[in-house]
N, C-alpha and C positions, 0 to 999 in steps of 0.2 A: 505493500498501499505506500509507504513513504519512496518508493524508488519512483512511483507513477506521478504521486505528487510532485516530485522534484523534477522529472520530464515533463510535469506540464506546465511547472514554474518557468523552465528554459524556453517551453515555445512562447509560450505569453511574451515574456522579456523579449527574444529573438524576433518575434512578429511588432512587436512595439519598436523594436531597435528598425526593424524593414519599413514601415511605415514613416518613422520620423527622416529616414535616410531617401525614402522617395518625395516625402512633402521637403525636406531639403533642395531635392534635385529641381523640382517644381518651382520653388521660388527662385533657381539661380539662371529658370528660365531655359530648362530643358525640354525637348519638347515631346510628345507623347508619345512616338515610337522610341526613343530614345528612354522614357520613362519604361515604358514594357521591357525592353531587352534588357535596362538595368535590373528590374522585376523577376526577369527571369534568373538572371546571374544569380540572384540573392537564392533562389532555392536552392542548387547542389550546395551552395556553401552552407546553409542551415544544414544539410541531411550531414555534410561533413564533420559540422561542428558537434550535431546529434551523434555521430559516430564514435570520434574522438573523445567525446565526454564518456562514451558507453565504456570505451578502453580505459579511458583516466581514472574514471572513479574508484574501482577495486584498488587499483596502485597509489592513488592518492588516499585511501582509506587507511593504508598500512603504514603510511609515509610520517614522517614527524611534521608539527605545525609550522617551522619553517620550512621543510622541503615543498609541502603543500603550498605556502604564500609565493615562493619563488617559483614555482612554477604556474601558476594562476597569470602572474605578471608576464611570464616568458609566452605562456598561451597567447594571452591578449597583445602583447606585441607581435608575435607571429603572424595572428589574425591580422592584425592590422597590415602586415608588411604583404600577406598574399592578397589581401583586397587590392592593395596600390598596385601591385604585380596586374592583375585583374583587369582595373581599370586602363592601368598605363596599355595592356594590350588590345584592350579594344577603343584604345583611341579617345577615351574619355579624360586623360590628362596626358600632356606631351613630356616626351623623354627629359626637360630641363625641370618641370614642376615636378615629375615621378623621382626624381634624384634628392631633390631637396626635401622633397616628404619621407622619402627613404630612409637619410642621413638623421632627420629628425624623427624618426620611429626607432632608428638606432638609440640613439639619446636617449628616448622615451621607455625604451626597453632597459638600459642602465639604469637610470632611474626609477624606474619600476620593483626591479631585483634590489636595489639597494634600500630602497621603502620598505620593500616584504622583508629582507633582512633584519634591519631596525626592529620590525614592527614584532618579526618572528621571535625577536631575542628577548624584549620586553615579555611578551605572553609569556615564552617558555619561563624566566624566572617567575612569574607567577603562577603559574602553575606547578614548578618545583616550589615555591614553600605553601601552595595549599597541599601539593604529598607530603612534604616535611610535616605540616603542623598535622595530617590526616596520618602519620607513622606515628609522632610524638603521642597522640590520644589515643591510639590502639596499643601503644606499649606501657599505660596507664600514667602518664605527663597529663594529668588533668589543666595543669596551669598553662598548656599550649595554647595560643593564640596566632592568628594568620595576620591579623592588625590590617592597616589602611595597605592597601594593593595596588592601587593603580593599574590595573590591567584592562583595564576598559568594565563597561556596564554589567555583562555576564559574569566575568571572572569575580567582579566586587561583589556582587549580590550574593554568587557560591561563598564566597570569604567570608561576607557577613553571616551566611545563612551556616556556615561551620562554627563561626565562633560560636554563635548564640546556643546551637547544639552543643558546644561545647561546655559553657556555663550552666546552660541545664543539666545536663549531663553532673557537673561537677555539684551542682547543686544538690540533684538526687543522691550523689555519694554522700557527700556532707550529711544529708540528712538521714540518710541508712546508718552512718557511723553515729550520728547522733542520738537515734533509736535504737541501735544497738548498745550504744555506752549505758542507756537510760535503763534498759533491758539487765545488763549486766551490774547496772549501780541498784536497781529494786529487788534482784533476788539476794545481792549481797547484805542493803540493808534491813530486808525483810527476816532472812537468816538470822542474822544478827538480834532483832529487836524481836522476835519471835520466840528465841532461844529463853529468854529472861523467865518471861511469865509459862513459859511450858514447862521450863526445869523446875519451878517455885511449884506449880500444878504436881508436877512429877512426886515431888519430895512428899507435899502433903498428902498425897493419895498413897502412897506406900508407907510414910507413918502411921495413916490410920488402919490402913490394911494386913499391916503387921502387928498392930496392938500399941504400937510404941505409946499413941497417945489414945486415951480410954475415958478420961474424964470432961465431963459436959462441958465447962467453961472453955477447955482448950479446944474440943471439937467446935465448939461456935466459932472462936478465933479463927480455926482454920477455915472454917466455911465463908466468912466474911474474906479472909486472905483469897480462897479458891475463886468468890465470886469477883473479885477485882481483877484477877489474873483472867479471866474469863471475858469480863468487861474488856477489859484493854487489848486480848485479841478478836473480841467481836468488832470495837474501833477500830482497828488497823484493817480488817476485813473488809468493813465497811468503808474506808477512806480508799483503801486500793480499787475495792470494784468499780465506786463512783468514777474517780481519777481515770478509771478506763473508760466508762462510758461518755465523760467529757472527752478525753482524746480521740475515741469513735466518731464524735459529734453527735452524740445522743439528745442534749439538750436543744429543743427546737422552740418555737415558740410555745408559750404555756398559756394557758387561758385559765387556768387555777388561781386566784389571789386569795393571800390571806391579813386579816389585820395586823399591822404592827405589834400592838398590845400582845396578840396573840402569841407571835413568833418570839419577842422578847421573853415572855412568860415561859415558854417553852425551854429555849436556852440560857434561862436564868436557873431553870430547875436542874437541868443536868448539870452545872456546877455547884448549884447550893452545899451538898455534903464536904464537897472538898475544901471549900470556902469556911464555914464552920470548924472544920478540922483545923484549917489554919489561922481560925479567928480573923477574918479579913472580913472586910464591909463591902460588900455589895451595892452599888447606890446605882439608880435608874433613874432618868428624867428625860422626858419624851418631849416635853412642850410642845405640848398639844398635837402631836402625829399620831396618836393612838392608832387612828383609825385610817391611816397610810396604807392603800392597798401593796402587798409584797407579793413575789413569789414564795411559796414555801419552801424553797431551795433556801432561803435566806436564813431558814432556822439553823441549817448544817453550817453556813458562814460563821454567824455569831457563835453557835456554840464554840468552833474551829478557835474563834480568836476569844472568848472567856475564857477557855479550858488553859489556852493559852498564856492569858495576862494571870490567870490564878496560879498555875506553877508556877511561874518564875516571879513573884511576889511574895516577898518573906511575910513571916507571921505579922499583924496586927497590921497588912498595909490595906489598901484600896482599891477595889477595881469599880470603874463608872463605865455606864452607857448612857452615852446623849444621842439624842435624834433632835433633827428638826428638816421642818420643810421649806421649800423656797422655791421661786418660780422655775429654777435649773433643776427641781427634780428631790432626792428625798438624801438626807447623809446619816450614815448613824456611825458614830464613834466609840471605841472600846478604849478606856485609858486606863493604866497601872501605876502603880507606885513601886514595879519591881526592879529589875537586875539593869533594865538597860541594855542596850548593844553599841558596838562600837561601827565608827560609819565605815568602814569596810565591808561591817558582817552585813549592816542594814541593806546594801546594796543586793546581797545575794538571798535575804529573809525569805521570796516568795519561789526561791529555786525548789524544785522536788527535792527531796532527801538531803537539804544542807542542813547542816547540825555541827559547823563548828566552832560554835562561840555557845558562850554558859546559855544567852537565851533560846537554843533550840536544840540543847540537851536533856537526857531525859527520856520519858516513856515516850512511843510513837517513833515512827521512822521515817519524821520529817515531813508527812505528806499535809499536814493542815492547812498551814498557810498559802501552800502551793495550791490546796485545792480549795480554799476559799477564794484565790485569785481567779479561778480558773471559774467557778460558778460566777462570780459576780460579772468578768468580762462577757461569758456565755448571755447574761442578763442585758447588756448594754452597756454597763456600770464602769468603774474604776476602784480600786481598792490603793491605797497607798499607806506609808507605815512613817510616823517621826520618833526618835528614841535619843537616849542621853544615857549613857554608860550612870549606874547609881542613882540614876533618877527616876526612869520610868521610861513605858514606851505608850503611844498612842497609833491606832490603827480606824482609818478612817476610809468608809464605803460610800461612794456618791452613786443615785442611780435615777436616771433618766425617770420623767415624771411619767 
């Protein structure tokens, strides 16, 4: 199909050239008989041209770009010379003019071959750069780029496409490495943090089973500790499960809404026992935003923030939850008088598994604040953190109206 299209294009171009030649002859005052004779001469010339192209095409297809361009320049010049010889023999052109035109054709041949060589050299360098970059990418060097090529529109487009592909491939590989690193961190963190409650449960169960502990007060104390370990395990599993859901894009536009006062009450109840054990003051001030509609998922957000605040606030400290409504939306803040964080740790506080400083050590796998941020951002809001060492921390959540 492509071969026939190329032949049809050649015929069209040759036909246009023949018509142009006849029109030029008519404009120069050639008689009708002369134009007819000239048209008759063009027919065998066209046939010879088609045969020459049919023979040369497979040869040129296997040649280099430089050879092909030089061959085209030479063929054009040879065809011009052949036409000049025919015109001279048919007495359309006198000998003096034919000699002059022949010399000019020879000069044109040299100029055409020189231009073809220069163009081929530039295009060959461009193709070589494309090939070198492609080989480098194939060998794993994802930083390889073609850059500015100046090899013509087609080669420039190809270079741009190759660079875009390399950038997308590099981003995909980096994303895959980040996912793999996160997976390893997850396995390591979960394995480490599951070991403590599981070891505690195992020791207490073995003590009860072997009759080491039989008195009722000790059994009750063991039951409380076992329940606490189980709750810790459940919290870890819940955080992991919800984090996976968020990564998979499970949160969509929600229609369920709850009143802010209900969400705050539920979150406060989850930390009430730990706060009383540490003699912490839990202060709530909703500032008239009690009836503000919120996603039920905000319960998990506030619970994680409160758990984090209670865990890292020394005894007799204070944990505050403030809320306010404005035209910009709803803001809920949890503030404590706890240990605080260093500035370098504050920048990474929302990263999964980050527990490098005192404010992220202790129970859990370091997913609470990361999960809170994922939920808030999925709801179209943002979460920010402020902290000063030995003074306390403040986490604020802004939600759109």
